[in-house]
C-alpha positions in Angstrom: -49.0 75.3 -60.3 -48.3 77.8 -63.2 -47.3 81.5 -62.7 -49.1 83.6 -65.2 -46.6 84.4 -68.5 -45.8 87.5 -69.7 -47.3 89.2 -72.4 -45.8 93.4 -72.1 -46.2 95.8 -74.4 -43.8 97.0 -76.7 -42.1 101.1 -75.9 -42.5 101.5 -79.8 -46.3 101.5 -79.2 -46.4 102.7 -75.2 -44.7 106.2 -76.9 -47.7 106.1 -79.7 -50.4 105.8 -76.9 -48.7 107.6 -74.8 -46.8 110.6 -76.0 -44.7 111.5 -72.5 -43.8 107.5 -72.2 -39.9 106.9 -72.1 -37.9 103.6 -73.1 -37.3 103.0 -69.4 -37.8 100.1 -68.6 -35.6 96.6 -69.3 -38.5 94.3 -71.0 -36.9 93.4 -73.5 -33.6 92.1 -72.4 -35.3 90.3 -69.8 -37.9 88.7 -72.4 -36.7 86.1 -75.1 -39.8 86.2 -76.7 -41.5 82.7 -76.9 -38.6 81.0 -74.8 -40.2 82.8 -71.4 -42.8 85.5 -72.0 -44.1 87.6 -75.1 -43.5 90.9 -76.8 -46.0 92.7 -78.7 -45.3 95.4 -79.9 -50.0 95.8 -81.3 -53.0 94.9 -79.6 -53.1 92.4 -81.9 -49.9 90.6 -81.4 -51.2 91.0 -78.1 -54.2 89.7 -78.4 -53.4 87.0 -80.1 -50.7 85.5 -77.7 -53.2 85.6 -75.0 -54.8 83.3 -77.5 -52.2 80.9 -77.5 -51.4 80.5 -74.4 -55.0 80.0 -73.0 -55.5 77.2 -76.3 -51.7 75.6 -75.7 -51.3 74.8 -71.3 -48.3 72.8 -72.1 -46.4 76.4 -73.9 -48.2 78.4 -70.9 -46.8 76.2 -68.6 -43.3 75.5 -69.7 -43.6 80.2 -70.3 -44.3 80.3 -67.1 -42.0 77.4 -65.4 -39.6 79.4 -68.1 -40.3 82.8 -66.7 -39.8 82.5 -63.0 -36.3 80.6 -63.3 -35.8 83.7 -65.3 -36.9 85.6 -62.1 -35.2 83.8 -59.5 -31.5 84.1 -62.6 -31.9 88.4 -62.1 -34.3 88.5 -58.1 -33.4 85.5 -56.5 -32.6 85.8 -53.1 -30.1 84.1 -52.5 -28.3 86.9 -55.6 -29.7 89.9 -53.5 -28.6 88.5 -50.0 -25.3 88.7 -51.8 -25.3 92.0 -53.7 -26.0 93.1 -50.5 -23.1 92.4 -48.9 -20.3 93.4 -51.1 -22.3 96.7 -51.7 -22.3 96.6 -47.7 -19.0 95.5 -47.6 -18.1 98.3 -50.5 -19.2 100.4 -48.1 -17.6 100.3 -44.8 -14.3 100.4 -47.1 -14.6 103.8 -48.7 
């Protein structure tokens, strides 16, 4: 099974097209260029990355697998459960 690899718009491009946009996301700290997704700085970049993924199923699958593992590592239920338990334990003490 293959997920959908991420091709994200860079914040500089977003600000150019949407003046009210701000750097409020962490995409560039999560996505490793060409490893678990792509970040484009222009529409041309994004088009190029999408074309690469559409032409190379093996690469798309590899990036998809890496992206899934990244998501599990950052947002996985076991980690979230642990963080909630720590938060609740700390809240009880206060």
